[in-house]
C-alpha positions in Angstrom: 28.5 -3.1 5.9 30.6 0.0 6.3 32.5 2.4 4.1 34.7 1.1 1.3 36.0 1.8 -2.2 34.2 -0.8 -4.3 31.4 0.3 -6.5 28.9 -2.1 -5.0 29.7 -1.0 -1.4 29.6 2.6 -2.3 26.1 2.1 -3.8 25.0 0.3 -0.7 26.2 3.0 1.5 24.4 5.7 -0.6 21.2 3.8 -0.2 21.7 3.3 3.5 22.2 7.0 3.8 19.2 7.9 1.8 17.0 5.5 3.8 18.3 7.0 7.1 17.5 10.5 5.9 14.1 9.5 4.6 13.1 8.0 8.0 14.4 10.9 10.0 13.3 13.7 7.7 16.7 15.5 7.9 20.0 14.8 9.5 23.3 16.6 10.1 26.5 15.0 8.6 27.5 13.9 12.0 24.1 12.3 12.6 24.3 10.6 9.2 27.7 9.1 10.1 26.4 7.9 13.4 23.2 6.4 12.0 24.8 4.6 9.1 28.0 3.5 10.9 30.2 5.3 8.4 33.2 7.3 9.3 32.8 11.0 9.3 35.0 11.4 6.3 33.2 8.6 4.3 29.8 10.1 5.2 31.0 13.6 4.0 32.2 12.3 0.7 29.0 10.4 0.0 26.8 13.3 1.1 28.7 15.7 -1.1 28.3 13.3 -4.0 24.5 13.0 -3.5 24.2 16.7 -3.1 25.9 17.1 -6.5 23.6 14.6 -8.1 20.6 16.5 -6.8 19.3 13.7 -4.6 19.9 15.6 -1.4 19.6 19.3 -0.4 20.9 21.4 2.4 18.4 23.1 4.6 19.0 26.4 6.5 21.7 26.2 9.1 20.4 25.5 12.7 21.8 27.8 15.3 21.0 28.5 19.0 21.2 25.0 20.3 23.8 23.4 22.5 26.9 22.7 20.5 28.0 24.0 17.1 25.6 25.2 14.4 24.8 22.5 11.9 23.3 22.2 8.5 20.5 19.6 8.1 20.6 17.4 5.0 17.3 16.3 3.5 16.0 14.5 0.5 15.5 16.8 -2.5 11.9 16.4 -3.5 12.9 16.8 -7.1 15.7 14.2 -6.8 13.5 11.4 -8.0 9.9 10.6 -9.0 7.8 7.5 -9.4 4.4 6.7 -10.9 1.7 4.4 -9.4 -1.2 3.0 -11.3 -4.1 1.2 -9.6 -6.3 -0.9 -11.9 -9.5 -1.5 -9.8 -12.8 -3.1 -10.3 -14.6 0.3 -10.4 -11.9 2.9 -11.3 -8.4 3.6 -12.5 -6.1 5.8 -10.3 -2.7 7.2 -11.3 -0.3 9.1 -9.0 3.0 10.9 -9.6 5.0 11.1 -6.3 8.2 12.9 -5.6 11.3 11.7 -3.7 9.6 12.4 -0.4 6.6 10.4 -1.4 4.4 13.5 -1.7 1.7 13.4 -4.4 2.7 15.8 -7.2 -0.2 15.0 -9.6 -3.0 12.5 -9.9 -5.7 11.3 -12.3 -8.8 9.2 -11.5 -11.3 7.7 -13.9 -14.4 5.7 -12.9 -15.8 3.0 -15.1 -18.6 0.6 -14.9 -16.3 -2.4 -15.4 -12.5 -3.0 -15.9 -12.7 -4.0 -19.5 -9.1 -4.9 -20.5 -8.5 -3.0 -23.7 -10.3 0.2 -22.5 -8.7 0.1 -19.1 -5.1 -0.4 -20.4 -5.7 2.5 -22.9 -6.8 4.7 -20.0 -3.8 3.6 -17.8 -1.3 4.3 -20.6 -2.8 7.7 -21.4 -2.9 8.8 -17.8 0.6 7.7 -17.1 2.0 9.6 -20.2 0.0 12.6 -19.2 1.6 12.7 -15.7 5.0 12.3 -17.2 4.4 15.2 -19.5 3.1 17.3 -16.5 6.7 17.4 -15.2 9.2 19.9 -16.4 11.2 18.4 -19.2 14.5 18.5 -17.1 12.9 16.4 -14.4 11.3 13.6 -16.5 14.6 11.6 -16.6 14.3 11.5 -12.8 11.3 9.2 -12.9 12.7 5.9 -11.6 9.8 3.6 -12.4 6.1 2.8 -12.5 4.3 0.5 -10.1 1.0 -1.2 -10.9 -1.5 -2.3 -8.2 -4.0 -4.8 -9.7 -6.2 -7.6 -8.3 -4.6 -11.0 -9.0 -6.5 -13.2 -11.5 -8.9 -10.3 -12.2 -10.3 -12.4 -15.1 -11.7 -15.0 -12.6 -14.1 -12.6 -10.8 -16.6 -12.0 -13.5 -19.4 -13.6 -11.5 -18.8 -11.4 -8.4 -18.7 -8.3 -10.7 -21.9 -9.4 -12.4 -20.2 -9.5 -15.8 -20.3 -12.0 -18.6 -17.2 -14.1 -18.4 -15.9 -13.1 -21.8 -16.1 -9.4 -20.9 -12.9 -9.5 -18.8 -11.4 -12.8 -20.0 -8.7 -11.0 -22.0 -7.0 -10.0 -18.7 -5.7 -13.6 -18.6 -3.5 -12.8 -21.7 -2.9 -9.1 -21.0 0.8 -8.3 -20.2 0.2 -5.2 -18.1 3.9 -4.5 -17.5 4.8 -4.8 -21.2 2.0 -2.4 -22.3 2.8 0.3 -19.8 6.5 -0.1 -20.4 5.9 0.4 -24.2 3.7 3.4 -23.6 6.0 5.2 -21.0 9.5 3.9 -21.5 9.7 3.3 -17.8 10.7 0.2 -15.8 7.4 -1.4 -14.6 6.6 -3.6 -11.6 3.3 -5.2 -11.0 1.9 -5.9 -7.5 -1.2 -7.5 -6.0 -3.3 -4.5 -5.1 -3.8 -5.3 -1.4 -0.1 -6.0 -1.1 0.6 -2.6 -2.5 -1.8 -1.1 0.1 0.1 -2.9 2.8 3.3 -1.4 1.5 1.8 2.1 1.7 1.0 1.5 5.3 4.6 0.3 6.0 6.2 3.2 4.1 3.9 6.2 4.7 1.6 5.1 7.5 2.1 4.6 11.2 0.0 1.5 12.1 2.2 -1.5 11.2 4.5 -1.5 14.2 5.4 -5.1 14.7 7.5 -7.6 12.9 4.6 -9.8 12.0 1.2 -8.4 10.9 -1.8 -9.3 8.9 -3.1 -6.4 6.8 -6.7 -6.4 5.5 -7.9 -4.0 2.8 -11.6 -3.5 2.5 -11.8 -2.7 -1.2 -14.4 -3.4 -3.8 -13.2 -6.9 -3.1 -11.5 -7.7 0.2 -7.8 -8.6 0.1 -4.8 -8.6 2.3 -1.0 -8.3 2.8 1.4 -10.2 5.0 4.4 -9.0 7.1 6.7 -11.7 8.4 9.9 -11.1 10.3 9.6 -7.4 9.7 9.4 -7.7 5.9 6.6 -7.4 3.4 6.1 -11.0 2.3 4.8 -11.4 -1.3 4.9 -15.2 -1.4 6.7 -17.6 -3.8 3.9 -17.0 -6.4 3.6 -13.3 -5.5 0.1 -13.8 -4.1 0.5 -13.9 -0.3 -2.5 -12.5 1.6 -5.2 -13.6 -0.8 -7.7 -13.5 2.0 -10.7 -13.1 -0.3 -10.4 -16.7 -1.3 -10.6 -17.9 2.4 -13.6 -20.3 2.7 -16.4 -19.4 5.2 -18.9 -21.7 7.0 -21.9 -20.8 4.9 -22.5 -22.3 1.5 -24.0 -21.0 -1.7 -27.2 -22.5 -3.2 -25.1 -25.0 -5.2 -23.4 -26.2 -2.0 -20.0 -24.5 -2.6 -18.6 -22.9 0.5 -18.8 -19.1 0.4 -15.6 -17.2 0.5 -14.5 -14.1 2.4 -14.9 -12.1 -0.8 -18.6 -12.8 -0.6 -18.9 -11.7 3.0 -16.7 -8.6 3.4 -16.3 -7.0 0.0 -17.4 -3.4 -0.3 -19.0 -4.1 -3.7 -22.0 -5.6 -1.8 -22.3 -2.4 0.3 -22.2 -0.3 -2.9 -25.0 -2.5 -4.4 -27.1 -2.2 -1.3 -26.7 1.6 -1.3 -27.6 1.8 -5.0 -30.6 -0.4 -4.6 -31.9 1.9 -1.9 -31.4 4.9 -4.2 -28.3 6.3 -2.6 -25.1 7.5 -4.3 -22.1 5.3 -3.6 -20.3 8.5 -2.5 -22.3 8.2 0.8 -19.6 5.6 1.7 -17.2 8.5 2.1 -19.6 11.1 3.6 -19.3 11.5 7.3 -22.8 13.1 7.4 -24.7 10.5 5.5 -28.5 10.0 6.1 -29.6 7.7 8.9 -30.9 5.2 6.3 -27.4 5.0 4.9 -26.1 4.0 8.3 -28.7 1.3 8.5 -27.6 -0.2 5.2 -24.0 -0.1 6.5 -24.9 -1.9 9.7 -26.6 -4.7 7.7 -23.5 -5.1 5.5 -21.1 -4.7 8.5 -22.7 -7.6 10.5 -21.9 -10.1 7.8 -18.5 -8.6 7.1 -17.4 -8.5 10.7 -18.4 -12.2 11.2 -16.4 -13.2 8.1 -13.4 -11.0 8.9 -13.1 -12.3 12.5 -13.3 -15.9 11.3 -10.6 -15.1 8.8 -8.4 -13.5 11.5 -8.7 -16.6 13.7 -7.9 -18.9 10.8 -4.8 -16.8 9.8 -3.6 -16.7 13.5 -3.8 -20.5 13.5 -1.2 -20.6 10.7 1.0 -17.6 11.4 1.7 -16.2 14.8 0.8 -12.6 13.9 1.3 -9.8 16.5 -1.2 -7.4 15.0 -4.0 -7.1 12.4 -4.4 -3.7 10.6 -7.7 -3.1 8.7 -8.1 -0.3 6.2 -10.0 0.4 3.0 -12.5 2.4 1.0 -14.9 3.0 3.9 -15.2 6.4 5.5 -13.1 6.6 8.7 -15.9 6.2 11.2 -17.3 3.1 9.4 -13.8 1.6 9.2 -13.4 2.1 13.0 -16.7 0.4 13.6 -15.7 -2.6 11.5 -12.4 -2.8 13.5 -14.3 -2.6 16.8 -16.7 -5.2 15.6 -14.0 -7.6 14.6 -12.3 -7.1 17.9 -15.5 -8.0 19.8 -16.2 -10.9 17.5 -12.7 -12.3 17.8 -13.1 -12.4 21.5 -16.1 -14.7 21.2 -14.0 -17.4 19.6 -12.2 -20.0 21.7 -8.6 -18.8 21.0 -7.0 -21.4 23.3 -3.5 -22.0 21.9 -3.3 -18.7 20.0 -1.2 -15.7 21.1 -2.8 -12.3 22.0 -3.2 -10.0 19.1 -3.7 -6.2 18.5 -6.4 -5.2 16.0 -6.2 -1.6 14.7 -7.4 0.7 12.0 -5.0 1.6 9.1 -3.8 5.2 8.6 -3.9 5.6 4.8 -7.4 4.9 3.6 -8.8 4.7 0.1 -5.5 5.9 -1.6 -3.4 3.1 -0.1 -3.3 0.8 -3.1 -2.2 3.4 -5.7 0.1 5.1 -3.2 1.8 1.8 -2.5 2.2 1.2 -6.2 3.9 4.6 -6.6 6.2 4.3 -3.5 7.5 0.7 -4.1 9.6 1.7 -7.2 11.3 4.4 -5.1 12.0 2.0 -2.3 13.3 -0.6 -4.7 15.6 1.9 -6.3 17.0 3.6 -3.2 16.7 1.1 -0.3 19.8 -0.9 0.8 17.6 -3.9 1.3 15.8 -5.8 -1.5 12.8 -6.3 0.9 10.5 -3.7 2.3 11.0 -3.5 6.1 8.8 -2.4 9.0 10.0 1.1 9.9 9.9 0.6 13.7 9.0 -2.1 16.2 7.0 -0.9 19.1 5.2 -2.8 21.8 1.5 -3.3 21.4 -0.8 -0.9 23.2 -3.8 -3.2 23.5 -4.4 -6.8 22.8 -7.2 -9.3 22.5 
């Protein structure tokens, strides 16, 4: 689509321009016209309009290069804001991000269990607190609130070691409606691992292909799916529910174990606690040797389950890459990735395409950051779907 006079086309061109500037960091008016396919005159009219609205800003004029001096146009950090809320099994996180996606303010509250009423009260209070932390003139620039939450949270009481009734109320809790009532904002709800995948696509640099399987090693393991360069949420908004994938081993009652029982960080947390260590050791690069031994014991089982899950997923969708991220400290996450790569090679992959397996670039904050960024992308992207930023050839494959 190119320049035009209709309201819909004008809005599309504005979003196209904002997306181009977001990806580049800053562009001259000539570069904006060239990138978007708009005429120079149309680009100038829209740029001036967005400058007047406060969505764009002019940077200092660039001189001394070949050609005429030019003024870079960039996103105004104060042009728009968004809030992300992550409701987890062990903690609540809330972020306020600006138009560039930079974190302006944050709140984090640990809890022993995600009890519905208490957790929603915490989420509402923290979101309102972050809204109030902005200058009054900027509060109207908050475009929305995104929520990252595990799907069917009420069904995982046994894995959390809770009485079923303790979290059963999540089944009836309308998370979006409660947060909308508390904040007055438009609210969107996402699967937490899907939100983490979105953060890698928007703010990270590891999802480089048009098809990717994203795995997030959270308290419970989960995933995200990229197909044809787009974040795929599924017809029932639950694509990438890897935690439910059955494994070979069975429980004492004969039911097949699932990936959630093999590769969830909650088991590592419990093992550390049982040995007398603080769970914070998961994030400490200088943990005691005994901590590393506990990690290795957990990792062997997790790697086996993850590699089997990757082979199974590859048998259904011809993914080009797998990206693994999560709560683990960076060196442990890399060791898991290396382990999955080696374990994958031991499978007979006849009939499957080569695949690259890599470590994600965001880390523990991916879920809440994705929740915060998705409303911004939804409001200012020319496409209704989240797209992969670039498509590069794989650097190593297995």
